[in-house]
DSSP file (Angstrom, degrees, kcal/mol; ACC not computed):
  #  RESIDUE AA STRUCTURE BP1 BP2  ACC     N-H-->O    O-->H-N    N-H-->O    O-->H-N    TCO  KAPPA ALPHA  PHI   PSI    X-CA   Y-CA   Z-CA
    1    1 A M              0   0    0      0, 0.0     2,-0.7     0, 0.0     0, 0.0   0.000 360.0 360.0 360.0 123.5  141.1 -139.6   98.5
    2    2 A N        +     0   0    0      1,-0.1     0, 0.0     2,-0.1     0, 0.0  -0.867 360.0 172.8-101.3 109.9  137.4 -139.0   99.2
    3    3 A L        +     0   0    0     -2,-0.7    -1,-0.1     2,-0.1     2,-0.1   0.137  35.9 122.7-106.9  14.8  136.6 -135.3   98.8
    4    4 A R        -     0   0    0      1,-0.1     2,-0.2     2,-0.0    -2,-0.1  -0.409  63.8-112.6 -75.2 153.4  132.8 -135.5   99.2
    5    5 A R        -     0   0    0      1,-0.1    -1,-0.1    -2,-0.1    -2,-0.1  -0.572  13.0-137.9 -83.8 154.0  130.9 -133.7  101.8
    6    6 A R  S    S+     0   0    0     -2,-0.2     2,-0.4     1,-0.1    -1,-0.1   0.822  88.3  51.3 -76.8 -31.2  129.2 -135.6  104.5
    7    7 A T  S    S-     0   0    0     -3,-0.0     2,-0.3     0, 0.0    -2,-0.1  -0.888  79.6-137.4-107.4 135.0  126.0 -133.6  104.4
    8    8 A R        -     0   0    0     -2,-0.4     2,-0.6     1,-0.0    -2,-0.0  -0.686  18.6-120.1 -88.9 144.6  124.1 -132.9  101.3
    9    9 A V        -     0   0    0     -2,-0.3     2,-0.5     2,-0.0    -1,-0.0  -0.756  27.1-155.5 -83.8 121.2  122.6 -129.6  100.5
   10   10 A V        -     0   0    0     -2,-0.6     2,-0.3     2,-0.0    -2,-0.0  -0.876  12.6-129.9-102.3 126.0  118.9 -129.9  100.2
   11   11 A G        -     0   0    0     -2,-0.5     2,-0.4     2,-0.0    -2,-0.0  -0.540  30.3-175.8 -75.5 131.2  117.1 -127.2   98.1
   12   12 A E        -     0   0    0     -2,-0.3     2,-0.5     2,-0.0    -1,-0.0  -0.953  20.6-145.9-129.1 146.8  114.1 -125.7   99.8
   13   13 A V        -     0   0    0     -2,-0.4     2,-0.7     2,-0.0    -2,-0.0  -0.970  15.2-144.5-112.6 121.7  111.4 -123.2   98.7
   14   14 A Y        +     0   0    0     -2,-0.5     3,-0.2     1,-0.1     4,-0.1  -0.765  20.4 178.6 -86.7 116.7  110.3 -121.0  101.4
   15   15 A S     >  +     0   0    0     -2,-0.7     4,-0.8     1,-0.2     3,-0.3   0.187  49.8 103.6-105.4  12.6  106.5 -120.4  100.8
   16   16 A A  T  4 S+     0   0    0      1,-0.2     3,-0.5     2,-0.2     4,-0.5   0.916  87.6  42.6 -67.6 -40.4  105.6 -118.2  103.7
   17   17 A S  T  > S+     0   0    0     -3,-0.2     4,-1.6     1,-0.2    -1,-0.2   0.641 100.1  73.1 -78.9 -16.1  105.6 -115.0  101.5
   18   18 A L  H  > S+     0   0    0     -3,-0.3     4,-2.5     1,-0.2    -1,-0.2   0.811  88.8  60.7 -67.7 -31.6  103.7 -116.8   98.7
   19   19 A N  H  X S+     0   0    0     -4,-0.8     4,-1.7    -3,-0.5    -1,-0.2   0.887 106.8  45.9 -61.9 -41.5  100.5 -116.8  100.8
   20   20 A D  H  > S+     0   0    0     -4,-0.5     4,-2.1     2,-0.2    -2,-0.2   0.876 112.7  49.6 -69.1 -38.4  100.5 -113.0  100.8
   21   21 A I  H  X S+     0   0    0     -4,-1.6     4,-2.4     2,-0.2    -2,-0.2   0.915 111.1  49.1 -68.7 -42.5  101.3 -112.7   97.2
   22   22 A M  H  X S+     0   0    0     -4,-2.5     4,-2.4     1,-0.2    -1,-0.2   0.870 109.2  53.0 -65.2 -35.5   98.4 -115.1   96.3
   23   23 A F  H  X S+     0   0    0     -4,-1.7     4,-2.3     2,-0.2    -2,-0.2   0.942 110.5  46.7 -65.8 -46.6   96.0 -113.2   98.5
   24   24 A F  H  X S+     0   0    0     -4,-2.1     4,-2.6     2,-0.2    -2,-0.2   0.885 111.9  50.7 -63.3 -39.6   96.9 -109.9   96.7
   25   25 A L  H  X S+     0   0    0     -4,-2.4     4,-2.4     2,-0.2     5,-0.2   0.926 111.0  48.9 -66.1 -42.6   96.6 -111.5   93.3
   26   26 A L  H  X S+     0   0    0     -4,-2.4     4,-2.0    -5,-0.2    -2,-0.2   0.905 112.2  48.0 -57.3 -44.3   93.2 -112.9   94.2
   27   27 A L  H  X S+     0   0    0     -4,-2.3     4,-2.3     2,-0.2    -2,-0.2   0.912 111.5  50.8 -63.8 -45.7   92.0 -109.6   95.5
   28   28 A F  H  X S+     0   0    0     -4,-2.6     4,-2.2     1,-0.2    -2,-0.2   0.899 111.8  46.3 -61.3 -41.9   93.3 -107.8   92.4
   29   29 A F  H  X S+     0   0    0     -4,-2.4     4,-1.7     2,-0.2    -1,-0.2   0.829 110.8  53.3 -72.5 -31.0   91.5 -110.2   90.0
   30   30 A L  H  X S+     0   0    0     -4,-2.0     4,-1.7    -5,-0.2    -2,-0.2   0.949 112.7  44.1 -63.9 -47.6   88.2 -110.0   92.0
   31   31 A I  H  X S+     0   0    0     -4,-2.3     4,-1.3     1,-0.2    -2,-0.2   0.906 116.2  45.8 -64.0 -43.3   88.2 -106.2   91.8
   32   32 A T  H  X S+     0   0    0     -4,-2.2     4,-1.5     1,-0.2    -1,-0.2   0.771 109.8  54.4 -76.6 -24.7   89.2 -106.0   88.1
   33   33 A S  H  X S+     0   0    0     -4,-1.7     4,-1.2     2,-0.2    -1,-0.2   0.881 107.2  51.0 -75.8 -33.7   86.7 -108.7   87.1
   34   34 A T  H  < S+     0   0    0     -4,-1.7    -2,-0.2     1,-0.2    -1,-0.2   0.819 113.7  44.5 -69.7 -29.0   83.8 -106.8   88.7
   35   35 A M  H  < S+     0   0    0     -4,-1.3    -1,-0.2     1,-0.2    -2,-0.2   0.787 112.5  51.8 -79.7 -27.4   84.8 -103.6   86.9
   36   36 A A  H  < S+     0   0    0     -4,-1.5    -2,-0.2    -5,-0.1    -1,-0.2   0.659  87.8  93.5 -84.5 -19.8   85.3 -105.4   83.5
   37   37 A T  S  < S-     0   0    0     -4,-1.2     3,-0.1    -5,-0.1     2,-0.0  -0.632  71.3-140.2 -79.5 121.0   81.9 -107.1   83.5
   38   38 A P        -     0   0    0      0, 0.0     2,-0.2     0, 0.0    -2,-0.1  -0.303  36.5 -77.6 -78.4 169.0   79.3 -105.1   81.7
   39   39 A N        -     0   0    0      1,-0.2     0, 0.0    -2,-0.0     0, 0.0  -0.452  43.5-168.9 -62.2 122.6   75.7 -104.8   82.8
   40   40 A V        +     0   0    0     -2,-0.2     2,-0.5    -3,-0.1    -1,-0.2   0.785  63.9  77.7 -89.3 -28.8   74.1 -108.1   81.8
   41   41 A L        -     0   0    0      1,-0.0     2,-0.8     2,-0.0    -2,-0.0  -0.694  67.6-155.2 -86.8 126.4   70.5 -107.0   82.4
   42   42 A K        -     0   0    0     -2,-0.5     2,-0.3     2,-0.0    -2,-0.0  -0.910  19.9-174.0-101.6 110.8   69.0 -104.9   79.7
   43   43 A L        -     0   0    0     -2,-0.8     2,-1.0     0, 0.0    -2,-0.0  -0.804  27.9-129.3-111.7 148.5   66.3 -102.9   81.3
   44   44 A L        -     0   0    0     -2,-0.3    -2,-0.0     0, 0.0     0, 0.0  -0.824  33.4-169.1 -92.8 102.3   63.8 -100.5   79.6
   45   45 A L        -     0   0    0     -2,-1.0     2,-0.0     1,-0.1     0, 0.0  -0.670  25.9-102.7 -95.6 149.6   64.1  -97.5   81.7
   46   46 A P        -     0   0    0      0, 0.0     2,-0.3     0, 0.0    -1,-0.1  -0.355  32.3-148.8 -72.3 149.5   61.6  -94.6   81.4
   47   47 A N        -     0   0    0     -2,-0.0     3,-0.2     3,-0.0     2,-0.1  -0.840  11.2-153.4-111.2 152.3   62.6  -91.4   79.5
   48   48 A A        +     0   0    0     -2,-0.3     3,-0.0     1,-0.1    -1,-0.0  -0.508  44.3 138.1-121.9  61.3   61.4  -87.9   80.1
   49   49 A K  S    S+     0   0    0     -2,-0.1     2,-0.3     1,-0.1    -1,-0.1   0.831  70.9  27.5 -73.6 -33.5   61.8  -86.5   76.6
   50   50 A S        -     0   0    0     -3,-0.2    -1,-0.1     2,-0.2    -3,-0.0  -0.891  67.3-138.1-128.5 158.5   58.6  -84.6   76.6
   51   51 A S  S    S+     0   0    0     -2,-0.3     2,-0.3     2,-0.1    -1,-0.1   0.541  78.5  91.4 -92.7  -6.8   56.5  -83.1   79.4
   52   52 A S        -     0   0    0      1,-0.0     2,-0.4     0, 0.0    -2,-0.2  -0.694  67.5-143.0 -90.6 143.8   53.2  -84.2   77.9
   53   53 A Q        -     0   0    0     -2,-0.3     2,-0.4     2,-0.0    -2,-0.1  -0.878   6.3-144.6-104.6 132.5   51.8  -87.5   79.0
   54   54 A S        -     0   0    0     -2,-0.4     2,-0.5     0, 0.0     0, 0.0  -0.806  18.2-124.5 -94.8 141.1   49.9  -89.8   76.6
   55   55 A V        -     0   0    0     -2,-0.4     2,-0.4     2,-0.0    -2,-0.0  -0.738  31.4-164.9 -84.2 125.5   47.0  -91.9   77.8
   56   56 A K        -     0   0    0     -2,-0.5     0, 0.0    39,-0.0     0, 0.0  -0.899  15.5-160.4-116.1 138.5   47.7  -95.5   77.1
   57   57 A H        -     0   0    0     -2,-0.4    39,-0.2    39,-0.0     3,-0.1  -0.923  23.9-144.3-120.3 101.7   45.2  -98.2   77.1
   58   58 A P        -     0   0    0      0, 0.0     2,-0.3     0, 0.0    39,-0.2  -0.317  16.9-110.4 -67.7 149.1   47.1 -101.5   77.4
   59   59 A L  E     -a   97   0A   0     37,-2.8    39,-3.5    12,-0.0     2,-0.6  -0.628  31.2-140.6 -74.6 131.8   46.0 -104.6   75.7
   60   60 A T  E     -a   98   0A   0     -2,-0.3    12,-3.1    37,-0.2     2,-0.6  -0.888  17.6-173.2-104.4 122.6   44.8 -107.2   78.2
   61   61 A I  E     -aB  99  71A   0     37,-2.8    39,-3.0    -2,-0.6     2,-0.4  -0.953   7.5-169.7-115.6 114.0   45.8 -110.8   77.6
   62   62 A S  E     -aB 100  70A   0      8,-3.1     8,-2.0    -2,-0.6     2,-0.4  -0.851   7.9-171.2-111.5 142.0   44.2 -113.3   80.0
   63   63 A V  E     -aB 101  69A   0     37,-2.6    39,-1.9    -2,-0.4     6,-0.2  -0.994  12.1-153.3-131.9 122.5   45.1 -117.0   80.3
   64   64 A T    >   -     0   0    0      4,-1.7     3,-1.4    -2,-0.4    38,-0.1  -0.266  35.6 -95.6 -82.1 177.0   42.9 -119.3   82.5
   65   65 A S  T 3  S+     0   0    0      1,-0.3    -1,-0.1     2,-0.1    36,-0.0   0.779 125.9  51.5 -66.2 -28.4   44.0 -122.5   84.2
   66   66 A D  T 3  S-     0   0    0      2,-0.1    -1,-0.3    39,-0.1    -2,-0.0   0.051 123.7-102.6 -98.7  26.5   42.8 -124.6   81.3
   67   67 A L    <   +     0   0    0     -3,-1.4     2,-0.6     1,-0.2    11,-0.1   0.849  66.0 156.2  58.0  44.7   44.7 -122.5   78.7
   68   68 A Q        -     0   0    0      9,-0.1    -4,-1.7    10,-0.0     2,-0.3  -0.905  29.7-150.1 -94.8 120.3   41.7 -120.5   77.4
   69   69 A Y  E     +BC  63  76A   0      7,-0.7     7,-2.4    -2,-0.6     2,-0.3  -0.641  17.2 179.7 -93.7 148.2   43.0 -117.2   76.0
   70   70 A A  E     -BC  62  75A   0     -8,-2.0    -8,-3.1     5,-0.3     2,-0.6  -0.977  17.2-155.0-147.8 140.0   41.2 -114.0   75.9
   71   71 A I  E >  S-BC  61  74A   0      3,-2.3     3,-0.9    -2,-0.3   -10,-0.2  -0.950  88.1 -14.0-115.3 113.6   42.2 -110.5   74.5
   72   72 A N  T 3  S-     0   0    0    -12,-3.1    -1,-0.2    -2,-0.6   -11,-0.1   0.922 130.9 -54.7  55.1  47.3   40.3 -107.6   76.2
   73   73 A N  T 3  S+     0   0    0    -13,-0.3    -1,-0.2    -3,-0.2   -12,-0.1   0.642 113.5 122.7  63.1  19.7   37.9 -110.2   77.7
   74   74 A A  E <   -C   71   0A   0     -3,-0.9    -3,-2.3     2,-0.0    -1,-0.2  -0.960  65.6-121.5-107.2 120.8   37.1 -111.6   74.2
   75   75 A P  E     -C   70   0A   0      0, 0.0     2,-0.3     0, 0.0    -5,-0.3  -0.333  34.9-178.9 -66.5 143.0   37.9 -115.3   73.9
   76   76 A I  E     -C   69   0A   0     -7,-2.4    -7,-0.7    -2,-0.0     2,-0.1  -0.987  29.2-108.1-142.9 145.8   40.4 -116.3   71.2
   77   77 A D    >   -     0   0    0     -2,-0.3     3,-0.8     1,-0.1     4,-0.3  -0.396  29.0-122.5 -67.0 147.8   41.9 -119.6   70.0
   78   78 A A  G >  S+     0   0    0      1,-0.2     3,-0.8     2,-0.2     4,-0.3   0.850 112.1  52.0 -62.6 -34.6   45.6 -120.3   70.9
   79   79 A D  G 3  S+     0   0    0      1,-0.2    -1,-0.2     2,-0.1     4,-0.2   0.654 111.2  47.2 -78.3 -14.6   46.6 -120.6   67.3
   80   80 A Q  G <> S+     0   0    0     -3,-0.8     4,-2.0     1,-0.1    -1,-0.2   0.294  85.1  99.6-101.5   4.4   45.0 -117.2   66.4
   81   81 A L  H <> S+     0   0    0     -3,-0.8     4,-2.1    -4,-0.3     5,-0.2   0.909  79.0  47.1 -64.8 -45.5   46.5 -115.4   69.3
   82   82 A E  H  > S+     0   0    0     -4,-0.3     4,-2.2     1,-0.2    -1,-0.2   0.890 113.6  49.2 -65.2 -41.5   49.5 -113.7   67.6
   83   83 A A  H  > S+     0   0    0      1,-0.2     4,-1.6     2,-0.2    -1,-0.2   0.852 111.1  49.6 -67.7 -34.5   47.4 -112.5   64.7
   84   84 A A  H  X S+     0   0    0     -4,-2.0     4,-1.9     2,-0.2    -2,-0.2   0.864 110.0  49.6 -70.4 -36.9   44.8 -111.1   67.0
   85   85 A I  H  X S+     0   0    0     -4,-2.1     4,-2.1    -5,-0.2    -2,-0.2   0.948 109.0  54.1 -63.9 -47.8   47.3 -109.3   69.1
   86   86 A K  H  < S+     0   0    0     -4,-2.2     4,-0.3     1,-0.2    -2,-0.2   0.881 110.4  46.2 -55.6 -40.7   48.8 -107.9   65.8
   87   87 A V  H >< S+     0   0    0     -4,-1.6     3,-0.8     1,-0.2    -1,-0.2   0.890 110.9  52.0 -69.5 -38.8   45.5 -106.5   64.8
   88   88 A N  H 3< S+     0   0    0     -4,-1.9    -2,-0.2     1,-0.2    -1,-0.2   0.778 112.8  45.6 -67.9 -28.8   44.7 -105.0   68.3
   89   89 A I  T >< S+     0   0    0     -4,-2.1     3,-1.9    -5,-0.1    -1,-0.2   0.405  80.7 128.5 -99.0   6.0   48.1 -103.2   68.4
   90   90 A A  T <  S+     0   0    0     -3,-0.8     3,-0.1    -4,-0.3    -3,-0.0  -0.407  76.6  15.7 -63.5 128.8   47.9 -101.8   64.8
   91   91 A G  T 3  S+     0   0    0      1,-0.3     2,-0.3    -2,-0.2    -1,-0.2   0.303  93.1 126.2  94.6  -9.3   48.5  -98.1   64.8
   92   92 A Q    <   -     0   0    0     -3,-1.9    -1,-0.3     1,-0.1    -3,-0.0  -0.641  48.6-155.3 -83.7 133.9   50.0  -97.9   68.3
   93   93 A T  S    S+     0   0    0     -2,-0.3    -1,-0.1     1,-0.3    -2,-0.1   0.944  90.6  12.8 -74.4 -44.1   53.4  -96.2   68.7
   94   94 A D  S    S-     0   0    0      2,-0.0    -1,-0.3    28,-0.0    28,-0.1  -0.695  85.7-160.1-133.5  77.7   54.5  -98.0   71.9
   95   95 A P        -     0   0    0      0, 0.0    28,-2.2     0, 0.0     2,-0.4  -0.302   5.9-167.3 -70.5 145.1   52.1 -100.9   72.5
   96   96 A T  E     - d   0 123A   0     26,-0.2   -37,-2.8   -39,-0.2     2,-0.4  -0.981   4.0-160.5-129.3 139.3   51.8 -102.3   76.0
   97   97 A A  E     -ad  59 124A   0     26,-3.1    28,-2.8    -2,-0.4     2,-0.6  -0.983   8.4-150.3-124.3 135.4   50.1 -105.6   77.0
   98   98 A L  E     -ad  60 125A   0    -39,-3.5   -37,-2.8    -2,-0.4     2,-0.5  -0.907  17.1-149.8-105.0 123.3   49.0 -106.5   80.5
   99   99 A L  E     -ad  61 126A   0     26,-3.0    28,-2.7    -2,-0.6     2,-0.6  -0.815  13.5-173.6 -97.4 123.6   49.2 -110.3   81.1
  100  100 A K  E     +a   62   0A   0    -39,-3.0   -37,-2.6    -2,-0.5     2,-0.4  -0.901  18.9 172.8-116.2  99.9   46.8 -111.8   83.5
  101  101 A V  E     -a   63   0A   0     -2,-0.6   -37,-0.2    26,-0.4   -36,-0.1  -0.913  34.6-115.5-117.5 132.4   47.9 -115.5   83.9
  102  102 A D    >   -     0   0    0    -39,-1.9     3,-1.6    -2,-0.4   -38,-0.0  -0.319  25.2-123.9 -60.6 143.4   46.5 -118.0   86.3
  103  103 A K  T 3  S+     0   0    0      1,-0.3    -1,-0.1     0, 0.0   -39,-0.0   0.695 107.6  60.3 -67.0 -15.9   49.1 -119.1   88.8
  104  104 A S  T 3  S+     0   0    0      2,-0.1    -1,-0.3     3,-0.0     2,-0.2   0.527  79.7 109.1 -86.7  -5.2   48.6 -122.8   87.9
  105  105 A V  S <  S-     0   0    0     -3,-1.6   -40,-0.1   -42,-0.1   -39,-0.1  -0.450  78.3-106.8 -67.8 136.6   49.7 -122.2   84.3
  106  106 A Q    >>  -     0   0    0     -2,-0.2     4,-1.2     1,-0.1     3,-0.8  -0.270  20.3-121.6 -66.6 154.0   53.0 -123.7   83.4
  107  107 A V  H 3> S+     0   0    0      1,-0.3     4,-2.4     2,-0.2     5,-0.2   0.793 109.2  64.6 -69.7 -26.1   55.9 -121.3   82.9
  108  108 A Q  H 3> S+     0   0    0      1,-0.2     4,-1.9     2,-0.2    -1,-0.3   0.859  99.6  51.3 -63.7 -38.2   56.4 -122.5   79.3
  109  109 A N  H <> S+     0   0    0     -3,-0.8     4,-1.5     2,-0.2    -1,-0.2   0.846 110.5  49.3 -70.3 -33.7   53.0 -121.2   78.3
  110  110 A L  H  X S+     0   0    0     -4,-1.2     4,-2.5     2,-0.2    -2,-0.2   0.886 108.4  52.9 -69.2 -40.4   53.9 -117.8   79.8
  111  111 A V  H  X S+     0   0    0     -4,-2.4     4,-2.4     1,-0.2    -2,-0.2   0.867 105.4  55.0 -64.7 -34.0   57.3 -117.8   77.9
  112  112 A D  H  X S+     0   0    0     -4,-1.9     4,-1.9     2,-0.2    -1,-0.2   0.912 108.2  49.1 -63.1 -39.3   55.4 -118.5   74.7
  113  113 A L  H  X S+     0   0    0     -4,-1.5     4,-2.5     2,-0.2    -2,-0.2   0.944 111.1  49.1 -61.8 -48.0   53.3 -115.4   75.3
  114  114 A L  H  X S+     0   0    0     -4,-2.5     4,-1.8     1,-0.2    -1,-0.2   0.851 107.5  54.9 -57.5 -37.0   56.4 -113.4   76.0
  115  115 A D  H  X S+     0   0    0     -4,-2.4     4,-2.0     2,-0.2    -1,-0.2   0.888 106.7  50.8 -63.0 -41.5   58.0 -114.6   72.9
  116  116 A I  H  X S+     0   0    0     -4,-1.9     4,-2.2     1,-0.2    -2,-0.2   0.941 110.3  51.1 -61.5 -46.3   55.0 -113.4   70.8
  117  117 A G  H  <>S+     0   0    0     -4,-2.5     5,-3.2     1,-0.2     4,-0.2   0.843 109.2  50.7 -59.5 -33.7   55.4 -110.0   72.6
  118  118 A T  H ><5S+     0   0    0     -4,-1.8     3,-0.5     3,-0.2    -1,-0.2   0.855 109.3  49.7 -70.5 -38.1   59.0 -109.9   71.6
  119  119 A R  H 3<5S+     0   0    0     -4,-2.0    -2,-0.2     1,-0.2    -1,-0.2   0.858 116.4  41.9 -67.0 -36.1   58.3 -110.7   68.0
  120  120 A L  T 3<5S-     0   0    0     -4,-2.2    -1,-0.2    -5,-0.2    -2,-0.2   0.404 112.3-119.2 -93.6   3.6   55.7 -108.0   67.8
  121  121 A K  T < 5 +     0   0    0     -3,-0.5     2,-0.4    -4,-0.2    -3,-0.2   0.950  58.9 152.7  59.8  51.9   57.8 -105.5   69.9
  122  122 A I      < -     0   0    0     -5,-3.2     2,-0.5    -8,-0.2    -1,-0.2  -0.935  47.8-124.0-115.8 135.8   55.3 -105.1   72.7
  123  123 A K  E     -d   96   0A   0    -28,-2.2   -26,-3.1    -2,-0.4     2,-0.5  -0.683  30.8-151.7 -74.7 126.9   56.1 -104.2   76.3
  124  124 A M  E     -d   97   0A   0     -2,-0.5     2,-0.4   -28,-0.2   -26,-0.2  -0.865  14.2-173.1-104.0 131.9   54.7 -107.0   78.5
  125  125 A V  E     -d   98   0A   0    -28,-2.8   -26,-3.0    -2,-0.5     2,-0.6  -0.987  15.7-144.0-125.4 125.7   53.6 -106.4   82.1
  126  126 A L  E     -d   99   0A   0     -2,-0.4     2,-0.4   -28,-0.2   -26,-0.2  -0.760  13.3-139.3 -90.7 121.7   52.6 -109.3   84.3
  127  127 A A        -     0   0    0    -28,-2.7   -26,-0.4    -2,-0.6     2,-0.3  -0.645  26.3-175.2 -76.9 129.7   49.8 -108.6   86.7
  128  128 A T        -     0   0    0     -2,-0.4     2,-0.4   -28,-0.1   -28,-0.0  -0.847  22.0-123.1-126.3 164.3   50.4 -110.2   90.1
  129  129 A Q        -     0   0    0     -2,-0.3     2,-0.1     1,-0.0     0, 0.0  -0.843  30.7-112.0-106.5 144.2   48.3 -110.4   93.2
  130  130 A T        -     0   0    0     -2,-0.4     2,-0.2     1,-0.1    -1,-0.0  -0.461  37.3-109.7 -72.7 145.2   49.6 -109.1   96.6
  131  131 A S        -     0   0    0     -2,-0.1     2,-0.5     1,-0.1    -1,-0.1  -0.481  26.8-123.0 -73.6 144.3   50.3 -111.8   99.2
  132  132 A K              0   0    0     -2,-0.2    -1,-0.1     1,-0.1     0, 0.0  -0.774 360.0 360.0 -88.1 130.0   48.0 -112.1  102.1
  133  133 A K              0   0    0     -2,-0.5    -1,-0.1     0, 0.0    -2,-0.0   0.439 360.0 360.0-100.9 360.0   49.8 -111.8  105.5
């Protein structure tokens, strides 16, 4: 006696509602990841602790296209640059340096200058030229 069914039962997974669930999960993770990420950029924002303004004379560091360095228009050798900057900022509470770099200078040379400023705890400002329209 053969008691088997003639048609087999095939298991199926209905995935029509899974699309909606995946969309809501994706939306949830996108929103929570933007809230959980801390501010990556550390910016030096101005403070208004006192009402008096101090007159600052920034140190001017110039670099020509042939890598000739000058501090306040006085030529200096590249290997003596850090020591000369240290001497010029001695006694200043919040030293600032204005960088005037030729546009043909490689970025690595600019990064080396910024590295010196970081070691000496100097705020560096890069002077740029406005574009001609």
